[in-house]
C-alpha positions as CSV (number, residue, x, y, z in Angstrom):
1,X,110.6,79.9,137.5
2,X,112.3,79.3,134.0
3,X,110.6,76.6,132.2
4,X,112.3,73.1,132.9
5,X,112.5,72.0,128.7
6,X,113.4,68.5,130.5
7,X,109.9,68.2,131.8
8,X,107.8,65.3,130.2
9,X,103.9,65.0,129.4
10,X,102.0,64.3,132.5
11,X,102.4,60.3,133.8
12,X,98.8,59.9,133.6
13,X,99.4,60.4,129.6
14,X,101.9,57.7,129.6
15,X,100.2,55.1,132.2
16,X,97.2,55.4,129.6
17,X,99.6,54.8,126.9
18,X,101.0,51.9,129.0
19,X,97.9,50.1,129.4
20,X,96.4,50.8,126.2
21,X,98.5,48.4,124.3
22,X,97.4,45.1,126.3
23,X,93.9,43.3,125.4
24,X,92.0,42.4,128.2
25,X,92.5,45.9,130.1
26,X,91.0,49.2,129.8
27,X,91.9,51.8,131.7
28,X,90.0,54.7,132.1
29,X,91.2,58.1,133.1
30,X,89.4,59.7,135.8
31,X,89.8,63.3,136.2
32,X,88.6,66.8,134.4
33,X,87.6,66.8,130.5
34,X,90.3,68.7,130.0
35,X,93.1,66.9,131.3
36,X,91.5,63.4,129.5
37,X,92.1,65.5,126.1
38,X,95.3,66.3,126.9
39,X,96.5,63.2,127.6
40,X,94.5,61.6,124.6
41,X,96.5,63.9,123.0
42,X,100.0,63.6,124.1
43,X,99.9,59.9,124.1
44,X,98.7,59.9,120.2
45,X,102.8,59.0,119.3
46,X,103.2,56.1,121.8
47,X,100.0,54.5,121.5
48,X,97.9,51.9,119.0
49,X,95.8,54.6,116.6
50,X,92.8,53.0,117.8
51,X,93.1,52.7,121.5
52,X,90.0,53.6,123.5
53,X,90.4,56.6,125.5
54,X,87.8,56.3,128.2
55,X,87.5,59.5,130.8
56,X,85.3,60.5,133.4
57,X,85.4,64.4,132.3
58,X,84.5,65.7,135.6
59,X,82.4,68.9,135.9
60,X,83.4,71.7,137.9
61,X,80.7,70.8,140.2
62,X,81.8,67.4,140.6
63,X,85.4,68.2,141.0
64,X,83.7,69.9,144.4
65,X,81.2,67.6,145.5
66,X,83.2,64.6,144.1
67,X,82.9,62.3,140.8
68,X,82.7,58.9,142.7
69,X,79.0,58.2,141.3
70,X,80.4,59.0,137.6
71,X,83.3,56.9,137.9
72,X,81.0,54.1,139.1
73,X,79.0,54.7,136.0
74,X,82.3,54.7,134.1
75,X,83.4,51.5,134.7
76,X,80.2,49.5,134.6
77,X,79.2,50.7,131.2
78,X,82.8,49.8,130.0
79,X,82.5,46.1,131.4
80,X,79.1,46.0,129.4
81,X,80.1,47.1,126.4
82,X,83.7,45.8,126.1
83,X,83.8,42.8,128.6
84,X,87.5,43.3,129.7
85,X,89.1,41.1,132.2
86,X,90.6,44.2,134.0
87,X,89.6,47.8,134.6
88,X,92.5,49.9,135.3
89,X,91.8,53.6,137.0
90,X,94.2,56.1,135.9
91,X,93.6,58.5,139.5
92,X,94.9,61.9,138.1
93,X,95.7,65.3,140.1
94,X,92.1,66.4,140.9
95,X,90.7,63.4,142.5
96,X,93.5,62.9,144.7
97,X,93.2,66.6,145.9
98,X,89.5,66.2,146.5
99,X,90.5,63.2,148.4
100,X,87.9,60.8,146.3
101,X,87.0,57.4,147.9
102,X,88.5,54.9,144.9
103,X,88.8,51.4,147.1
104,X,85.1,52.3,148.1
105,X,84.4,52.6,144.4
106,X,85.7,49.2,143.8
107,X,84.0,47.3,146.7
108,X,80.6,48.8,145.0
109,X,81.8,47.5,141.9
110,X,82.5,44.2,143.0
111,X,79.4,43.4,144.5
112,X,77.8,44.3,141.0
113,X,80.0,43.0,138.8
114,X,82.2,39.6,141.3
115,X,83.7,38.5,138.1
116,X,86.0,42.3,136.8
117,X,88.9,42.9,138.3
118,X,89.3,46.4,138.9
119,X,92.2,48.4,140.2
120,X,93.8,51.7,140.1
121,X,97.4,53.8,139.9
122,X,97.8,57.4,141.2
123,X,99.5,59.5,138.9
124,X,100.8,63.1,138.0
125,X,103.0,65.0,140.5
126,X,105.9,63.7,139.5
127,X,106.7,66.1,136.2
128,X,110.8,65.4,136.0
129,X,110.1,61.2,136.0
130,X,106.6,61.4,134.4
131,X,107.3,59.2,131.9
132,X,109.3,56.2,133.6
133,X,106.9,56.3,136.6
134,X,103.8,55.8,134.4
135,X,104.9,52.8,133.1
136,X,105.7,51.4,136.8
137,X,102.8,52.5,138.7
138,X,100.3,51.0,135.9
139,X,102.1,47.9,136.1
140,X,102.3,47.7,139.6
141,X,98.6,48.2,139.9
142,X,97.8,45.7,137.1
143,X,100.2,43.0,139.8
144,X,97.6,43.9,143.0
145,X,94.7,42.1,140.6
146,X,96.7,39.2,139.2
147,X,95.4,35.6,140.6
148,X,98.8,33.4,142.0
149,X,99.6,30.2,139.7
150,X,101.4,27.6,140.4
151,X,105.5,28.3,141.0
152,X,108.0,27.0,137.8
153,X,111.1,25.9,139.6
154,X,114.1,27.6,137.9
155,X,112.1,30.1,135.9
156,X,112.8,33.3,134.5
157,X,110.5,36.2,134.2
158,X,111.8,39.3,131.9
159,X,110.5,42.6,133.6
160,X,110.3,44.8,131.0
161,X,109.9,48.9,131.0
162,X,107.0,49.9,128.8
163,X,103.7,49.2,126.6
164,X,106.2,49.1,123.6
165,X,108.0,46.1,124.9
166,X,104.9,44.0,124.8
167,X,105.4,40.8,122.3
168,X,109.0,42.5,121.4
169,X,111.7,40.8,123.9
170,X,112.7,37.9,121.5
171,X,116.2,38.9,121.2
172,X,116.4,37.9,124.4
173,X,113.2,35.2,125.5
174,X,114.5,33.3,122.0
175,X,118.3,32.9,123.7
176,X,117.0,32.1,127.0
177,X,114.0,29.3,125.5
178,X,116.4,28.0,123.2
179,X,119.1,27.3,126.2
180,X,115.7,25.3,127.8
181,X,115.1,27.9,130.7
182,X,111.6,28.2,130.6
183,X,110.5,32.3,130.6
184,X,108.1,34.6,131.0
185,X,107.9,38.4,129.8
186,X,105.9,41.4,131.0
187,X,104.2,43.1,129.7
188,X,102.9,41.0,126.8
189,X,100.2,42.1,124.8
190,X,97.2,40.0,126.1
191,X,96.7,39.9,129.9
192,X,96.5,36.5,130.5
193,X,99.8,35.8,128.6
194,X,101.2,38.8,130.9
195,X,100.0,37.7,133.9
196,X,102.2,34.3,133.9
197,X,105.0,36.3,135.1
198,X,103.3,35.1,139.0
199,X,105.1,32.1,137.8
200,X,108.6,32.8,137.8
201,X,111.0,32.1,140.2
202,X,113.2,34.9,139.6
203,X,112.3,38.6,137.8
204,X,115.7,39.2,135.7
205,X,114.4,43.0,134.9
206,X,115.6,44.5,131.9
207,X,115.0,48.3,132.1
208,X,115.3,50.3,135.0
209,X,112.0,51.4,135.3
210,X,110.0,48.8,136.8
211,X,111.4,48.4,140.7
212,X,107.7,49.2,142.3
213,X,106.0,46.4,139.8
214,X,109.3,44.1,140.7
215,X,108.6,44.9,144.4
216,X,105.0,44.5,144.6
217,X,105.7,41.0,142.9
218,X,108.0,39.9,145.3
219,X,105.5,40.8,148.1
220,X,102.7,38.6,146.3
221,X,103.8,36.1,144.6
222,X,107.1,35.2,146.3
223,X,109.6,35.8,143.5
224,X,112.9,37.2,143.7
225,X,114.2,40.4,141.7
226,X,117.7,39.4,140.5
227,X,119.0,43.2,139.1
228,X,122.4,42.4,137.1
229,X,122.7,45.2,134.2
230,X,120.8,46.5,131.5
231,X,120.8,44.1,128.4
232,X,122.0,46.6,125.9
233,X,125.1,46.4,123.3
234,X,126.8,43.8,123.2
235,X,129.2,43.6,126.7
236,X,125.7,44.2,128.5
237,X,123.9,41.4,127.0
238,X,126.3,39.2,127.0
239,X,126.8,40.2,130.6
240,X,122.9,39.9,131.5
241,X,122.7,36.3,130.0
242,X,126.0,35.4,131.4
243,X,123.9,36.3,134.8
244,X,121.2,34.0,134.3
245,X,123.0,31.2,133.3
246,X,124.9,31.5,136.1
247,X,121.5,31.9,138.5
248,X,119.7,29.0,137.0
249,X,122.9,26.6,136.6
250,X,122.3,26.5,132.3
251,X,125.4,25.4,130.7
252,X,123.8,26.0,127.5
253,X,123.2,29.5,127.6
254,X,126.7,30.3,128.2
255,X,127.5,28.3,124.9
256,X,124.9,30.3,123.0
257,X,126.1,33.9,124.8
258,X,129.6,32.7,123.2
259,X,128.2,31.8,120.0
260,X,126.3,35.1,119.8
261,X,129.5,37.3,120.4
262,X,131.3,35.3,118.1
263,X,128.2,36.4,115.1
264,X,128.8,40.3,116.6
265,X,132.0,41.0,117.4
266,X,133.0,41.7,113.8
267,X,130.6,44.1,113.5
268,X,131.0,45.4,117.0
269,X,135.0,46.3,116.0
270,X,134.0,47.8,112.7
271,X,131.9,50.2,114.5
272,X,134.2,50.9,117.0
273,X,136.5,52.1,114.2
274,X,134.3,54.3,112.7
275,X,133.9,56.2,116.3
276,X,138.1,55.8,116.3
277,X,137.8,58.0,113.5
278,X,135.2,60.6,114.2
279,X,135.3,60.9,117.9
280,X,132.4,62.0,119.5
281,X,130.7,63.6,122.2
282,X,126.6,63.0,123.2
283,X,124.4,64.2,125.7
284,X,121.8,62.6,126.6
285,X,119.1,64.1,128.8
286,X,116.2,62.1,130.5
287,X,114.3,60.2,128.7
288,X,112.0,57.2,129.3
289,X,114.7,56.0,131.1
290,X,115.9,55.1,128.0
291,X,119.2,57.9,128.1
292,X,121.1,55.6,130.1
293,X,120.7,52.6,128.1
294,X,121.4,54.4,124.4
295,X,124.2,56.1,126.6
296,X,125.5,52.7,127.5
297,X,125.8,51.6,123.5
298,X,127.3,54.6,122.4
299,X,130.0,54.4,125.3
300,X,130.6,50.8,124.4
301,X,131.2,51.9,120.8
302,X,133.9,54.8,121.8
303,X,131.7,57.9,122.3
304,X,132.0,60.2,125.3
305,X,128.7,59.9,127.4
306,X,127.2,62.0,129.3
307,X,123.8,61.1,130.7
308,X,121.2,63.2,132.6
309,X,119.5,60.2,134.4
310,X,115.5,60.2,134.6
311,X,115.8,57.4,137.4
312,X,116.9,57.5,140.8
313,X,116.0,53.9,142.1
314,X,118.1,51.0,143.0
315,X,118.4,49.6,140.0
316,X,119.5,53.3,138.8
317,X,122.2,53.6,141.4
318,X,123.5,50.0,140.4
319,X,123.6,50.5,136.5
320,X,125.3,53.9,137.3
321,X,128.2,52.1,139.1
322,X,128.6,49.6,136.5
323,X,129.2,52.0,133.6
324,X,131.8,54.3,135.7
325,X,133.1,51.1,136.6
326,X,133.5,49.9,132.7
327,X,134.0,53.0,130.8
328,X,135.5,55.7,133.5
329,X,135.5,59.2,132.9
330,X,134.4,58.4,129.3
331,X,130.9,58.7,131.1
332,X,129.2,61.4,133.2
333,X,126.0,61.2,135.0
334,X,124.4,65.1,135.2
335,X,122.6,65.0,138.3
336,X,122.4,68.6,139.3
337,X,119.4,70.4,138.5
338,X,119.1,72.7,135.5
339,X,116.8,75.3,133.8
340,X,117.0,74.1,129.7
341,X,118.9,71.5,127.6
342,X,120.6,74.4,125.9
343,X,122.6,75.3,129.3
344,X,123.7,71.8,129.3
345,X,125.0,72.0,126.0
346,X,127.0,75.6,126.5
347,X,128.5,73.4,129.5
348,X,129.2,70.2,128.0
349,X,129.6,71.4,124.5
350,X,128.7,68.3,122.8
351,X,128.3,67.3,119.0
352,X,125.2,65.2,119.3
353,X,121.4,65.8,121.9
354,X,119.1,62.9,122.1
355,X,116.4,64.7,124.2
356,X,112.7,65.2,124.5
357,X,110.6,67.1,121.9
358,X,111.4,70.7,123.5
359,X,115.0,70.2,123.1
360,X,115.1,70.4,120.0
361,X,113.7,73.7,120.2
362,X,116.5,75.3,121.9
363,X,119.5,73.3,120.4
364,X,118.3,73.7,116.5
365,X,119.9,77.5,116.6
366,X,123.2,76.0,117.7
367,X,123.6,73.7,114.1
368,X,123.5,70.5,116.6
369,X,121.7,67.0,115.4
370,X,119.3,66.3,118.1
371,X,117.4,62.8,118.3
372,X,114.5,62.4,120.1
373,X,114.6,59.5,123.0
374,X,111.0,58.7,122.1
375,X,112.2,57.1,118.8
376,X,114.9,54.6,120.4
377,X,112.8,52.2,122.4
378,X,113.3,48.1,122.4
379,X,116.8,49.1,123.0
380,X,117.5,45.1,124.2
381,X,120.0,42.6,122.8
382,X,122.7,41.8,120.3
383,X,121.2,43.1,116.8
384,X,119.6,46.4,118.1
385,X,122.9,48.5,119.1
386,X,124.9,47.0,115.9
387,X,121.7,47.9,113.8
388,X,122.1,51.5,115.3
389,X,126.0,51.6,115.0
390,X,126.4,51.0,111.8
391,X,123.7,53.8,110.4
392,X,124.1,55.8,113.6
393,X,126.6,58.4,111.3
394,X,123.9,58.3,108.5
395,X,121.5,59.0,110.6
396,X,123.1,62.7,112.0
397,X,123.6,64.4,108.5
398,X,126.7,66.1,109.5
399,X,127.4,67.3,105.9
400,X,123.9,69.3,106.2
401,X,124.8,71.1,109.6
402,X,128.5,71.3,108.1
403,X,127.4,73.3,104.7
404,X,124.3,75.6,107.6
405,X,127.2,76.7,109.6
406,X,129.9,77.5,106.7
407,X,126.7,79.3,105.2
408,X,126.4,81.2,109.2
409,X,130.1,81.7,109.4
410,X,130.3,83.1,105.7
411,X,127.0,85.7,106.1
412,X,127.8,86.6,110.0
């Protein structure tokens, strides 16, 4: 079987990085020592440098006979030393395969430490979508232990993709709050602030990822989920905010959108003119679900976009329909299986590639600019898109690539 370069690191790694950004929450990686080490190293590109990496580091005998006792001991040790409000067990492949009784362990810990909330998420076994699913299942695990709070009528909960979004959603929440709408952001930098999401009457996910999270919030707290579209780029952000205005009956938010569009459109038109003068075909391959959002921004600029989607839930399908209706044949979704990114490059002949780290190794010999998906997060709102567009051609370093192409052609 050929190596599939679009497969990301394990979803356990992303769950570890995701949860580690929230103060008051400590994740415990339940699995073999090699799993703990691999996920610690793998998460370094997207986690705080001082993130605690705590694991059960199961030995061979514990894999055979079970590691529930070691897990319980580790939970108690973590609580005694750090006093977290919530411990999330990241249950990796091996404990799942041997059928460990995590619910039994949690019940025993609850009897000894009643004030500690312990929950778990199951990771692994989903390589092609591991980055987004690691986020979603870890958020859902947190929702399972949140306490009910009084519902705030007419309030909106902004549900984001990953830990990187914690305390980074001002581009949207500031506009909603300016309009007088009570707004909660999920995630947030501290679990106490994050837990306020249960007060929201309406959940408005701003990315494709948190489908399971929103579903669990609806089930437990009676909120209503409304997926409008990704609030990225100028048009996407405006349409999202207008939809929230219609949902809440807020006229002031409509006025704010008109003001922001008036501010943004002159810059957008200059960017679109650049793309008319320098037409591009861009291939975006299975990122942490941002292949669709970055592709949406580039399509608004005028690029032809080929997207290999990492998500296939209801949010993703709705977004695909929006992009097809808005941009027609300018946006292509490639959902067939493939072995390497190079195969897609041969098929679509892109001028630029956005992919995972392995993609650069494959396409660099083609002398095509290759950007790493993980470097393009928090892509919400007007200003991200405008800054991205104004510096896009500079970031390609096309002069360098063209010089190398000339050298290769000369000496070939």
